[in-house]
Residue frames relative to the residue before (quaternion, step in Angstrom):
aa qw qx qy qz dx dy dz
M 1.0000 0.0000 0.0000 0.0000 0.00 0.00 0.00
R 0.6520 0.5213 -0.3150 0.4515 3.59 0.96 -0.87
A 0.6481 0.5250 -0.3241 0.4465 3.59 0.93 -0.88
S 0.6878 0.4624 -0.3022 0.4710 3.59 0.88 -0.83
T 0.6069 0.5339 -0.3629 0.4637 3.62 1.10 -0.55
R 0.6504 0.5055 -0.3133 0.4725 3.59 0.99 -0.83
V 0.6423 0.5135 -0.3201 0.4705 3.59 0.98 -0.83
L 0.6655 0.4979 -0.3023 0.4667 3.57 0.92 -0.91
T 0.6432 0.5127 -0.3176 0.4718 3.61 0.97 -0.82
A 0.6563 0.4995 -0.3077 0.4745 3.61 0.96 -0.86
L 0.6439 0.5240 -0.3183 0.4577 3.57 1.00 -0.83
I 0.6580 0.4967 -0.3073 0.4752 3.61 0.92 -0.87
A 0.6446 0.5116 -0.3197 0.4695 3.61 0.98 -0.81
T 0.6529 0.5119 -0.3116 0.4632 3.59 0.99 -0.84
I 0.6510 0.5057 -0.3157 0.4698 3.59 0.93 -0.88
G 0.6511 0.5171 -0.3116 0.4599 3.59 0.96 -0.83
T 0.6548 0.5019 -0.3122 0.4710 3.58 0.99 -0.81
V 0.6648 0.4902 -0.3082 0.4720 3.59 0.88 -0.91
A 0.6543 0.5007 -0.3203 0.4676 3.62 0.89 -0.83
G 0.6477 0.5183 -0.3203 0.4575 3.58 1.00 -0.77
V 0.6667 0.4900 -0.2986 0.4756 3.58 1.05 -0.76
C 0.7216 0.4671 -0.2534 0.4438 3.59 0.90 -0.91
S 0.6227 0.6074 -0.3538 0.3437 3.60 0.90 -0.83
P 0.6950 0.4639 -0.3285 0.4403 3.66 0.68 -0.86
A 0.6419 0.5347 -0.3407 0.4312 3.60 0.97 -0.73
R 0.7520 0.3708 -0.2066 0.5043 3.60 1.06 -0.68
A 0.4363 0.7433 -0.4389 0.2540 3.58 1.25 -0.25
G 0.7553 0.4011 -0.2241 0.4674 3.60 0.93 -0.80
L 0.4750 0.6764 -0.4528 0.3343 3.62 1.22 -0.16
M 0.1567 -0.8166 0.5537 0.0443 3.54 -0.68 1.16
Y 0.8123 -0.0166 0.0762 0.5779 3.56 0.97 -0.84
Y 0.0153 -0.7817 0.6231 -0.0209 3.54 -1.09 0.80
G 0.0422 0.7916 -0.6083 0.0396 3.59 -0.96 0.85
A 0.0643 -0.8078 0.5858 0.0117 3.58 -1.18 0.47
D 0.0139 -0.7478 0.6626 0.0394 3.52 -1.34 0.44
N 0.0705 -0.8187 0.5697 0.0129 3.57 -0.49 1.20
F 0.5144 -0.6905 0.3765 0.3418 3.60 1.31 0.38
N 0.5606 0.6311 -0.3815 0.3768 3.63 1.21 0.22
F 0.6788 0.4512 -0.3198 0.4831 3.62 1.15 0.09
A 0.6735 -0.5457 0.3252 0.3780 3.55 -1.15 0.65
G 0.6286 0.5696 -0.3367 0.4087 3.62 1.06 -0.65
S 0.5213 0.6490 -0.4175 0.3644 3.61 1.19 -0.37
Y 0.6199 0.5535 -0.3465 0.4350 3.58 1.05 -0.71
V 0.7042 0.4428 -0.2484 0.4964 3.56 1.12 -0.70
A 0.6711 0.5429 -0.3027 0.4040 3.59 0.94 -0.90
W 0.7439 0.3894 -0.2117 0.5002 3.60 0.96 -0.84
E 0.0713 -0.7975 0.5982 0.0331 3.56 -1.04 0.78
F 0.3625 -0.7191 0.5608 0.1922 3.52 -1.07 0.88
S 0.0693 0.7847 -0.6157 0.0204 3.57 -1.12 0.68
T 0.0565 0.7601 -0.6461 0.0408 3.53 -1.28 0.55
P 0.4554 -0.6667 0.4973 0.3175 3.61 -1.09 0.55
G 0.7120 -0.3412 0.2361 0.5664 3.56 1.30 -0.08
G 0.5705 0.5985 -0.4325 0.3596 3.53 -1.21 0.32
P 0.7109 -0.5051 0.3179 0.3721 3.55 -1.36 0.02
Y 0.4315 0.7028 -0.4578 0.3321 3.62 0.76 1.01
S 0.0323 0.7501 -0.6605 0.0006 3.50 -1.24 0.61
G 0.0646 0.8092 -0.5817 0.0514 3.57 -1.22 0.30
G 0.1878 0.7688 -0.5984 0.1250 3.51 -1.34 0.21
V 0.5575 -0.5463 0.4861 0.3931 3.54 -1.23 -0.68
K 0.0254 0.8092 -0.5854 0.0425 3.57 -0.91 0.90
Q 0.4460 -0.6445 0.5495 0.2895 3.54 -1.33 0.37
T 0.1457 -0.7840 0.5981 0.0796 3.58 -1.13 0.68
A 0.5519 -0.5918 0.4698 0.3529 3.57 -1.33 0.10
D 0.4700 0.6790 -0.4343 0.3597 3.61 1.28 -0.15
P 0.4040 -0.7483 0.4643 0.2476 3.64 -0.63 1.04
V 0.6733 0.4733 -0.2938 0.4861 3.61 1.16 -0.49
H 0.7802 0.2187 -0.0929 0.5786 3.58 0.92 -0.94
K 0.0610 -0.8626 0.5022 0.0014 3.58 0.55 1.23
G 0.7672 0.1260 -0.0699 0.6250 3.54 1.04 -0.82
V 0.0116 0.8051 -0.5916 0.0413 3.59 -0.92 0.87
G 0.4029 -0.6146 0.5992 0.3175 3.49 -1.35 0.28
Y 0.0598 -0.8054 0.5877 0.0483 3.59 -1.11 0.50
L 0.1160 -0.7303 0.6672 0.0900 3.50 -1.35 0.53
R 0.1125 -0.8051 0.5819 0.0231 3.58 -0.84 1.02
E 0.1469 -0.7137 0.6778 0.0983 3.52 -1.08 0.92
S 0.1418 -0.8671 0.4764 0.0320 3.57 -0.31 1.24
A 0.7402 0.3031 -0.2377 0.5511 3.62 1.20 0.20
A 0.4609 -0.6777 0.5005 0.2791 3.56 -0.84 1.00
G 0.7888 0.3126 -0.2363 0.4735 3.54 -1.07 0.73
G 0.3398 0.7471 -0.5027 0.2715 3.57 1.23 0.30
T 0.2106 -0.8042 0.5455 0.1067 3.58 -0.98 0.77
G 0.6016 0.5860 -0.3603 0.4060 3.59 1.18 -0.08
W 0.3738 -0.6830 0.5530 0.2967 3.52 -1.09 -0.85
G 0.1483 -0.7303 0.6554 0.1230 3.49 -1.39 0.34
S 0.0763 -0.8171 0.5705 0.0325 3.57 -1.03 0.68
L 0.1997 -0.7203 0.6511 0.1320 3.49 -1.34 0.48
G 0.0984 0.8309 -0.5350 0.1167 3.58 -0.63 1.10
R 0.0512 -0.7786 0.6246 0.0320 3.52 -1.37 0.26
S 0.5180 -0.5992 0.5035 0.3451 3.53 -1.30 0.35
A 0.0636 -0.7731 0.6300 0.0358 3.56 -1.20 0.61
T 0.3390 -0.7263 0.5635 0.2002 3.56 -1.01 0.87
M 0.1360 -0.7874 0.6003 0.0328 3.54 -0.83 1.09
A 0.6243 -0.5177 0.4105 0.4168 3.58 -1.28 0.17
P 0.5266 -0.6371 0.4517 0.3358 3.61 -1.06 0.63
A 0.6231 -0.5370 0.4151 0.3888 3.56 -1.26 0.43
T 0.1645 -0.7668 0.6131 0.0951 3.56 -1.19 0.64
P 0.6517 -0.5193 0.3655 0.4147 3.62 -1.17 0.39
S 0.7143 0.4220 -0.2648 0.4915 3.61 1.04 -0.70
G 0.6039 -0.5808 0.3443 0.4236 3.60 1.27 -0.06
T 0.1503 -0.7606 0.6278 0.0685 3.55 -0.93 0.99
K 0.1427 -0.8032 0.5769 0.0416 3.58 -0.54 1.22
C 0.0394 -0.8214 0.5680 -0.0341 3.59 -0.70 1.13
S 0.0221 0.7693 -0.6384 -0.0153 3.56 -1.31 0.36
I 0.2208 -0.7402 0.6194 0.1405 3.55 -1.33 0.37
Q 0.1036 -0.7870 0.6074 0.0308 3.56 -1.07 0.83
A 0.0288 -0.7878 0.6151 0.0090 3.57 -1.13 0.70
S 0.3723 -0.6719 0.5871 0.2556 3.55 -1.26 0.51
L 0.0170 -0.8103 0.5837 -0.0491 3.58 -0.80 1.07
R 0.1527 0.7650 -0.6239 0.0473 3.55 -1.22 0.54
T 0.4395 -0.6452 0.5541 0.2891 3.52 -1.26 0.52
E 0.3534 -0.7619 0.5080 0.1911 3.58 -0.66 1.11
T 0.6533 0.5437 -0.3076 0.4277 3.59 1.09 -0.70
P 0.4409 -0.7125 0.4713 0.2752 3.65 -0.56 1.11
G 0.8282 0.2365 -0.1875 0.4721 3.56 -1.06 0.84
R 0.6573 0.4943 -0.3106 0.4766 3.61 1.23 0.07
T 0.1826 -0.7198 0.6502 0.1606 3.51 -1.37 0.33
S 0.2583 -0.7573 0.5817 0.1464 3.54 -1.28 0.40
T 0.2691 -0.7147 0.6216 0.1744 3.54 -1.04 0.85
V 0.0174 -0.8386 0.5335 -0.1087 3.52 -0.53 1.29
N 0.2164 -0.7057 0.6533 0.1684 3.54 -1.22 0.64
V 0.1415 -0.7065 0.6846 0.1101 3.54 -1.12 0.81
E 0.0365 -0.8598 0.5022 -0.0848 3.55 -0.30 1.35
V 0.0991 -0.7287 0.6717 0.0897 3.52 -1.22 0.65
I 0.0945 -0.8264 0.5541 -0.0347 3.56 -0.64 1.21
D 0.4012 -0.6562 0.5801 0.2682 3.56 -1.14 0.72
P 0.3467 -0.7796 0.4744 0.2166 3.64 -0.39 1.13
A 0.6026 0.5660 -0.3677 0.4257 3.63 1.16 -0.39
T 0.7967 0.2556 -0.1198 0.5344 3.61 1.04 -0.77
W 0.2959 -0.7761 0.4780 0.2859 3.56 1.32 -0.40
R 0.4459 0.6482 -0.4755 0.3935 3.57 1.06 0.86
Y 0.5601 -0.6047 0.4501 0.3435 3.54 -1.19 0.65
I 0.2383 -0.7211 0.6349 0.1423 3.52 -1.14 0.84
A 0.7743 -0.0453 0.0612 0.6283 3.57 1.10 -0.83
L 0.0094 -0.7957 0.6038 -0.0473 3.55 -1.08 0.79
N 0.0311 0.7682 -0.6388 0.0306 3.55 -1.01 0.89
R 0.1284 -0.7806 0.6092 0.0554 3.60 -0.65 1.13
V 0.0291 0.8043 -0.5872 0.0861 3.55 -0.77 1.12
T 0.2796 -0.6820 0.6333 0.2358 3.52 -1.40 0.16
V 0.0778 -0.8081 0.5837 0.0144 3.58 -0.75 1.04
G 0.3246 -0.7387 0.5664 0.1678 3.52 -1.20 0.74
T 0.7724 -0.3864 0.2691 0.4262 3.54 -1.22 -0.56
E 0.6004 0.4959 -0.3761 0.5022 3.62 1.26 0.15
W 0.5584 -0.5994 0.4458 0.3608 3.61 -1.06 0.71
A 0.0714 -0.7836 0.6172 0.0074 3.58 -0.93 0.97
E 0.3308 -0.7107 0.5864 0.2040 3.57 -1.00 0.87
V 0.0352 -0.8075 0.5879 -0.0325 3.58 -0.54 1.18
Q 0.0895 -0.8075 0.5831 0.0077 3.56 -0.76 1.07
T 0.4601 -0.6478 0.5290 0.2982 3.53 -1.16 0.64
P 0.5617 -0.5204 0.4769 0.4314 3.57 -1.22 0.19
D 0.5605 -0.5838 0.4572 0.3688 3.59 -1.18 0.52
W 0.0809 -0.7514 0.6467 0.1032 3.54 -1.25 0.47
V 0.3060 -0.7667 0.5456 0.1443 3.57 -1.14 0.65
N 0.8745 0.0180 -0.0508 0.4820 3.54 -1.08 0.96
G 0.2254 0.7718 -0.5527 0.2191 3.52 0.78 1.06
P 0.7050 -0.4254 0.3240 0.4659 3.58 -1.26 -0.14
T 0.6166 -0.5647 0.4076 0.3671 3.57 -1.24 0.45
T 0.7572 0.2105 -0.1422 0.6017 3.60 1.12 -0.62
V 0.0557 -0.7827 0.6198 0.0077 3.56 -0.91 0.98
Y 0.3449 -0.6776 0.5937 0.2634 3.54 -1.32 0.20
F 0.1602 -0.7850 0.5959 0.0541 3.56 -0.67 1.16
R 0.0304 0.8181 -0.5700 0.0698 3.57 -0.87 0.94
V 0.1702 -0.7179 0.6628 0.1282 3.54 -1.22 0.68
S 0.0828 -0.8098 0.5808 0.0064 3.58 -0.73 1.11
L 0.2285 -0.7529 0.6082 0.1053 3.55 -0.97 0.99
F 0.2246 -0.7951 0.5542 0.1010 3.57 -0.81 1.04
G 0.5297 -0.6636 0.4469 0.2818 3.55 -1.09 0.82
D 0.0375 0.7564 -0.6529 0.0150 3.52 -1.27 0.58
A 0.7520 -0.4170 0.2744 0.4304 3.57 -1.13 -0.48
S 0.7180 0.4285 -0.2629 0.4815 3.62 1.13 0.36
T 0.4174 -0.6374 0.5724 0.3031 3.53 -1.29 0.42
K 0.1283 0.8050 -0.5659 0.1237 3.59 -1.01 0.74
V 0.2482 -0.7149 0.6250 0.1917 3.51 -1.41 0.14
L 0.1925 -0.7571 0.6178 0.0892 3.56 -0.92 1.02
L 0.1985 -0.7731 0.5926 0.1085 3.59 -0.93 0.91
I 0.1430 -0.7711 0.6190 0.0419 3.57 -1.09 0.84
D 0.1426 0.7886 -0.5889 0.1048 3.59 -0.89 0.89
D 0.8531 0.2334 -0.1343 0.4468 3.51 -1.44 0.09
V 0.1321 0.7898 -0.5756 0.1657 3.54 0.49 1.25
Y 0.0153 -0.7966 0.6029 -0.0419 3.58 -0.80 1.08
W 0.0215 -0.7771 0.6277 0.0408 3.55 -1.09 0.69
K 0.0091 -0.8046 0.5923 -0.0413 3.53 -1.07 0.78
C 0.1422 -0.7672 0.6207 0.0765 3.51 -1.25 0.57
F 0.1378 -0.7778 0.6111 0.0513 3.54 -1.08 0.84
N 0.4443 -0.6273 0.5609 0.3074 3.52 -1.25 0.52
N 0.4528 -0.7275 0.4507 0.2502 3.59 -0.63 1.13
């Protein structure tokens, strides 16, 4: 009986310690959303766009056990000067008097061996079509976690977009594991 009382007391103390450590970190989390391209709605949610040129894109299935479904952007002619993008709407937490801070993160990599991709990770206000957050990066053939800068008290619905810019090479950019979150400031 004593041994089980000691085990139960230790277990309760451990749970209390873990809850105490975890609670403050999550206390301000207001909203969380994700799209890993593995559900049927991804084909409908994401849309490809380009002003013209040698670009295509969409959502596809792969043989990779970790990245089963991915978004992709393809530049199919060397020397392209335009861009292609894959984007979707995302619901964010509403603004609060103390400030709602939001960000979006995506996993990106260039599928084509020996190539890199110049990419914008963009958050746009769909009412004005102005940037709320923008991060321009160059990614290689290893998966990279790319996050937008935080923004405060933006609209409840934003348009998130990954844009691939043309250069002197043909390539395919892969997009996966998109996460968005908002915290109360």
